[in-house]
KOLMAR-52701 format. One record per residue (C-alpha): residue in one letter; x, y, z. Coordinates in steps of 0.1 Angstrom, whole numbers, plus 5000, padded with zeros to 4 digits. Example, Ala and Ser with C-alpha at 12.3 -4.5 7.8 and 13.67 -1.06 7.14 Angstrom:
# KOLMAR-52701
A512349555078/S513749895071/
# end
This chain:
# KOLMAR-52701
M549061761166/R546561711138/N543661471142/K545161151127/Q541860991121/K540661281100/M543761261079/L543760891073/N540160821067/P540060901029/A543160691022/T541760401042/A538460431023/A540360400990/L542260101002/C539059931013/L537559980978/L540659820963/A540659530988/A537059460982/A537759390946/L540459130953/P540358770965/C540458731003/A544158631005/A545258930984/A543059171003/D544459041036/F547959101022/L547159461012/L545659541046/K548759411064/D550959611040/H548859921047/D549559871085/K553259911077/S552760201053/S550860391080/Q554160411099/G555860601071/Q557460311051/P558760441017/F556460350989/W559160150972/R559259901000/R555559820997/K553659610973/L550659840975/M550760170957/E548360390975/N547060720960/E549560760932/P548761090914/V548161100876/L547461400855/F545961260824/I547161430791/R545761390756/N548561410732/E548261560697/G546561320673/K545061100701/T541361080707/V541661010745/A543961110773/A546360860790/G548460850822/K551460640833/L551760450865/L554960380885/F554460010884/V552459750865/P549359670886/S548959300895/A545159360898/K542659610887/P543559960900/T541160180918/V540860540904/M539660810927/A538961180923/P541561410939/D539361450970/L539561060975/V535761050979/M534460990943/K535360670926/Y535660660889/E534260360870/E536260120848/G534760110813/K532760430818/D535660660827/Y538860470820/V540260150806/W543159950819/K544559640803/P546259380825/G550059380821/S550059750813/D551360050832/T549160290813/I545560390819/E543560540791/L540460760796/T537260700776/V535760960752/G532961040777/T535061030808/R534361230840/V538161230848/P539861570844/F542561590818/K544561840798/T545761840762/S549561840755/A549062190739/E547462320772/M550462190791/V552762410770/P550762730764/P551863000739/P554063280752/G552163540771/S549363310781/P547963320816/N549063060841/T552363020824/L555963010837/M559162900820/G557062800790/V554862550808/L551462560825/F551862690860/S549562770889/E549762790927/G546962690950/R544762390943/F544762410905/F547062110899/H545661920928/E542261920913/L543661770880/Q545661490896/V543461180902/Q544660920927/V545260560917/S545760270941/Y546859910931/P548859610942/H552059530922/A555159320921/G557459580907/G560959650918/W562759970926/P566360010913/L567760230941/Q569060080974/D567660191007/A569760421027/P571660221053/P570160221088/A571060551104/Q573760551130/R574060931132/L570761021149/T571360821180/R570261091204/S566861131186/L566460751185/A567260721222/K564660981232/L561960851210/N562560491221/D562360601257/K559060781248/Q560361121259/T558661441248/F560361521215/K560661861197/L561161881159/V562062201142/T562062251105/L563862531086/G563662571049/D561962731019/S558462711005/I558462331003/T559162321040/E556562591047/G554062351030/Y553262490996/N550862280975/A550162011001/S546361991001/G546262081038/F548362391033/K546462721038/S546862861002/S545962540985/E543562391009/A541462110994/P540261761004/P541861541016/L543761811035/Q547061621038/P549561811059/P552961921045/Y555961691050/P557161851083/Q553761761100/L553861411083/V557261351098/A556061461133/D552961251130/T554860941118/L557360961146/Q554660991172/Q552760701157/R555960491153/F557460541187/G554460631209/A556260951221/T554661291222/V556161481192/T555661851187/L556662061156/A557762411151/N557862471113/L559962781106/G559962741068/R559463051046/A558763071009/G561563220986/T564363171011/G567863021009/A570462901034/G571763251039/W568363351053/G568463031074/L571563171092/E569463461104/M566963221119/V569363021141/A568463201173/K564763131167/V565562761160/A567562751193/A564662921212/E562462621204/K564862391223/P564862121195/D565761761197/L565961731159/V566462011134/I565661961097/L567462201073/A565962191038/F567262441013/G568362420976/M565462500954/N566062880956/H569762840951/G571462880918/E575162900927/P577662620920/A577662320943/A580862440961/A579262770971/F576062590982/E578162361003/A579962651019/V576762831031/M575162511042/R578362431062/K577962761080/L574362691087/R575062341100/D577862471123/A575662761136/V572862521144/Q575162281161/A576662561182/A573262701192/C571562361197/S574262141211/G571961861221/A570061831188/D570561601159/I570461751124/V568961621091/L570061791059/V567561751031/A568661710995/P565561840977/M563361730948/T564361870914/G562562150896/N560762110863/P563362010837/C562062300815/G564062540837/F565962350863/P568962140851/P568961820872/E572761850875/R572262150898/F570461930923/T572661630921/G575561860928/Y573762000958/R573061650970/D576761550967/A577761870985/L575361781014/R576961441016/N580161611025/L578461771055/T577261461073/A578961391106/A578261261141/N574561361148/V574161501112/A572461281086/L571461331050/A567861271037/D568361231000/V565161310982/T566961400950/S567861040940/P564360890943/W562861200927/L565061160896/E564060790895/L560360890897/L560961120867/K562160820846/R558760660851/K556360960853/P556061310840/F556861600863/S553261720861/D552161410880/L554361480909/S554361860914/G551762090930/N552562380907/N554362220878/I557562420885/N559162370919/H556762240946/P555761880954/N552061770955/D550661550983/F552561250969/G555761450968/H555361571004/R554861201014/V558161110996/Y559961381016/A558561251049/E559260881040/V562860961031/I563461151063/C561760891085/Q564060621070/L566760781091/I564760721124/P563660361123/L562260141150/E564859931168/A563259611156/E563359731120/T566959841123/R567959501137/G566059331108/R568159531083/G571459411098/A572459701122/K572059791158/V571260131171/A573160241201/K571460441228/
# end
């Protein structure tokens, strides 16, 4: 397992900067809220937005760049550099007006930004794909500043109901048994564009979502959780069928199957191949639970959202006893109603950034709640 203290220190530092600027009661509330968020609570359940990414863009005809927030801050936001070390200064680097969900940069800002023309380069330009600015590695990470703030905003989507399908995993974790997680998927699962991933490595070195899930479950339940991440870039569910023996060799307690971004066939064909993969994993790993992941959507410039909602609905047809759906598609589409894709992606095409990897982990971990949390939400988990 990764060193948790190393991973959490930068985020905690950002929180302390924000809390220091607030009255004592508000600061105490934020710190308590952070205690819950550290166990993988989805961002929409919290009244502290922590490290929301913003890629500032100066539109044509404007003298300064601006960026949108998911919620209207109820107190001054803290704006940090992508490494979560350097703090930008209000008035010197940016301006925020109370009651607004927009931050504007100053003329002499130190905050990185792009122009709207740079985000849509001419045909044949370098770092261009599907007509938009594109790059792998840490390019976009270094443009996306991190904004933290308290808010009173709502979220229109309902939480997934407390899971009743992953009872075997819940029983083992609640009993603090050693627990093995295996993830199988494409480049998102392999870890692309997380700041802790090898090809994009940059501070704060956040792990990809599979490690975040393993870390959250270990912290949440106090069990020893180990991870085997078998994700590989450029793959689909057909390749996943070839990997079932390797999945079984890991003797998993929980298998996460996350495909869809590299598929282009109609939803019915995607459902058919995912059904084969689900059945093969069930046959080879008879004691394991399975989570099917409905993925984020790709950049609307080249990926119609209907493709991904169709895949999400197809995966819903595959849930069964010990098989649950982690629906990342629905909250991702809601995010895109409030923020541009370039705020949320690590390559501006088809990979999440650190925030997106956290969304993946938070959605998955909703399916594996503490017993106390489940009872509080009106259901009981059977062991």
